[in-house]
C-alpha positions as CSV (number, residue, x, y, z in Angstrom):
1,M,35.6,11.1,-67.1
2,E,38.5,10.3,-65.2
3,K,41.2,11.0,-66.2
4,R,44.5,8.6,-65.4
5,V,48.0,9.4,-64.6
6,S,50.8,7.1,-65.9
7,N,53.6,7.3,-64.2
8,Q,55.1,8.2,-67.2
9,D,52.4,11.4,-65.8
10,E,53.8,12.1,-63.2
11,P,57.2,14.6,-62.5
12,Q,60.4,13.7,-62.1
13,N,62.7,15.2,-59.0
14,S,65.3,16.8,-60.6
15,P,69.2,15.5,-58.7
16,E,68.7,18.9,-57.1
17,E,65.6,17.9,-55.2
18,F,66.7,15.1,-54.3
19,A,70.2,15.0,-53.2
20,E,67.8,18.1,-50.4
21,D,65.9,15.5,-50.0
22,Q,67.5,13.6,-49.6
23,Q,70.3,16.3,-46.7
24,A,66.2,17.4,-45.0
25,D,66.1,13.0,-44.3
26,V,69.7,13.2,-42.6
27,A,68.8,16.7,-40.6
28,V,65.6,14.7,-38.8
29,E,67.6,11.7,-38.1
30,E,70.4,13.5,-36.7
31,A,67.6,16.2,-34.9
32,S,66.0,13.2,-33.4
33,S,69.9,10.7,-32.4
34,G,70.6,14.2,-30.8
35,S,67.8,14.4,-29.0
36,S,69.0,10.7,-27.6
37,E,72.5,12.4,-27.5
38,T,71.3,15.2,-25.3
39,A,70.0,13.2,-22.8
40,A,72.7,10.9,-22.4
41,D,74.5,13.9,-21.8
42,V,72.4,14.9,-19.0
43,D,72.4,11.5,-17.9
44,L,76.7,10.8,-17.9
45,V,76.3,15.0,-16.0
46,A,74.0,13.5,-13.1
47,R,76.8,10.5,-13.3
48,I,78.9,12.9,-12.5
49,E,77.6,15.4,-10.1
50,A,76.9,11.6,-7.8
51,L,80.5,10.6,-7.8
52,E,81.6,14.5,-6.8
53,A,79.0,14.6,-3.2
54,E,80.1,11.3,-2.7
55,L,84.0,12.4,-2.6
56,T,83.3,15.1,-0.9
57,E,81.1,12.5,1.9
58,A,84.8,10.5,1.3
59,K,86.7,13.0,2.1
60,E,84.4,14.3,5.1
61,Q,84.9,10.8,6.9
62,A,88.1,10.6,6.3
63,L,88.3,13.9,8.0
64,R,86.6,12.9,10.7
65,A,88.0,9.6,11.1
66,A,91.9,11.2,11.2
67,A,90.0,14.0,14.0
68,E,88.7,10.5,15.3
69,M,92.2,8.9,15.5
70,H,93.9,12.3,16.9
71,N,91.4,12.8,19.8
72,V,92.0,8.7,20.7
73,R,95.3,8.7,20.3
74,R,95.8,12.1,22.9
75,R,93.7,10.3,25.2
76,A,96.3,7.6,25.5
77,E,98.8,9.4,26.0
78,Q,97.6,11.7,28.8
79,D,96.4,8.2,30.3
80,V,99.8,6.7,30.1
81,E,100.9,10.0,32.2
82,K,98.1,10.6,34.3
83,A,99.7,7.0,35.8
84,H,103.6,7.4,35.6
85,K,102.4,10.2,37.5
86,F,99.6,8.8,40.0
87,G,100.7,5.3,39.8
88,L,101.7,5.2,43.2
89,E,99.4,7.2,45.0
90,K,97.6,4.2,46.1
91,F,100.7,2.4,47.7
92,V,101.6,6.3,49.2
93,S,98.6,6.4,50.5
94,D,99.1,3.4,52.6
95,M,103.3,4.4,53.4
96,L,101.3,7.5,55.3
97,P,100.3,5.7,58.2
98,V,103.9,4.1,58.6
99,A,105.0,7.1,58.6
100,D,103.6,8.7,61.2
101,N,104.1,5.2,63.4
102,L,107.6,6.2,63.2
103,G,107.4,9.5,63.8
104,R,105.9,9.1,67.3
105,A,108.1,6.2,67.6
106,L,110.8,9.1,67.8
107,E,109.2,10.8,69.5
108,A,108.2,8.9,72.3
109,A,111.8,7.5,72.3
110,A,112.4,11.1,72.6
111,A,110.5,11.9,76.1
112,E,112.6,11.9,79.2
113,G,112.2,8.5,81.3
114,A,110.9,6.7,78.2
115,D,110.3,3.4,78.9
116,M,111.7,1.3,75.6
117,T,110.0,-1.3,76.2
118,A,106.8,0.2,74.4
119,V,108.8,1.8,72.2
120,T,110.2,-1.3,71.2
121,E,107.3,-2.7,70.8
122,G,105.3,0.3,69.2
123,V,108.3,-0.3,66.6
124,D,107.5,-3.6,65.6
125,L,104.4,-2.6,65.2
126,T,105.0,-0.3,62.5
127,L,107.1,-2.6,60.8
128,K,104.6,-5.5,60.9
129,S,102.5,-2.6,59.3
130,L,105.0,-1.8,57.1
131,M,105.2,-5.3,55.4
132,D,101.3,-5.5,55.2
133,S,101.1,-2.7,53.1
134,L,103.9,-3.6,50.8
135,K,102.9,-7.6,50.6
136,K,99.0,-5.4,49.6
137,H,100.9,-4.0,46.4
138,G,103.0,-7.9,45.5
139,V,105.9,-7.1,47.4
140,E,107.5,-10.3,48.8
141,S,110.1,-10.7,51.4
142,V,113.3,-12.8,49.9
143,N,114.6,-14.6,53.9
144,P,116.2,-17.5,52.9
145,E,117.5,-19.1,55.9
146,G,118.1,-22.3,56.6
147,E,117.1,-23.2,52.6
148,P,119.8,-23.7,49.2
149,F,121.4,-21.1,47.8
150,N,119.9,-19.9,45.0
151,P,121.6,-17.2,43.2
152,E,118.2,-16.0,41.3
153,L,117.4,-14.8,44.5
154,H,120.1,-14.8,46.7
155,Q,123.7,-12.7,46.7
156,A,126.7,-14.9,48.6
157,M,128.5,-12.5,50.7
158,T,130.9,-15.7,51.7
159,A,131.1,-18.4,52.6
160,V,131.4,-20.2,56.0
161,E,132.5,-23.7,56.4
162,N,129.7,-25.6,58.9
163,P,129.6,-29.1,59.7
164,D,126.4,-28.6,61.2
165,A,124.9,-27.7,58.0
166,E,124.8,-28.9,54.5
167,P,127.0,-27.1,51.3
168,N,125.4,-24.5,49.5
169,T,122.7,-24.2,52.5
170,V,122.0,-20.1,53.5
171,I,123.2,-20.6,57.2
172,N,123.0,-16.3,58.2
173,V,121.1,-13.0,55.9
174,Y,122.5,-10.4,56.8
175,Q,119.8,-9.0,54.6
176,V,116.0,-9.4,53.5
177,G,115.4,-9.7,49.8
178,Y,112.6,-8.0,47.9
179,T,110.7,-9.7,44.4
180,L,107.3,-7.2,43.6
181,H,105.5,-9.5,41.5
182,G,107.5,-12.3,41.2
183,R,110.4,-10.0,40.3
184,L,113.4,-9.8,42.1
185,V,114.3,-6.0,43.8
186,R,117.1,-6.8,45.3
187,P,118.6,-10.8,46.4
188,A,119.5,-11.4,49.7
189,M,122.2,-11.3,50.5
190,V,123.3,-14.2,53.0
191,V,126.0,-15.9,54.2
192,V,125.9,-19.4,52.3
193,S,127.7,-23.6,53.9
194,K,130.7,-24.6,52.4
């Protein structure tokens, strides 16, 4: 025969046993949530390590960029220095034949029985070669004879009354002027009509 047990027959927990059961349940819950906190901590540590690696890489890139800029600046300074030092190299090489021709003209003039006509022709050709070389480098002569006076390019040495010329016209050039790429280097010294 079966024996039936009623609720009254079940053993009742004492209040101390009930408290212990509650503490055990809380401990189980904390243990399960603790494992999730540990996973979050691991994720956080991994994220911090990744950010530190990115920071280190960014610092290295910044250092490389600063070093590259320093090198570019140094190369640019060297290029400017070389341009100042050797900027006239082509001009000088074009002037050397002129200097050689002038030296030959002086030797020819000093020789016994020198034909001055030949010396004059040689000096004239040397002057032509000099003017061609200057023109090649952007130097233009300012020879304004017969032109109206221009104070930006001419310097009046004197003014002379001349009934044959219009007033303010250059009637004589004492010294030819020069421009370099359009900029005045030396004004032409002129006589102007009143």
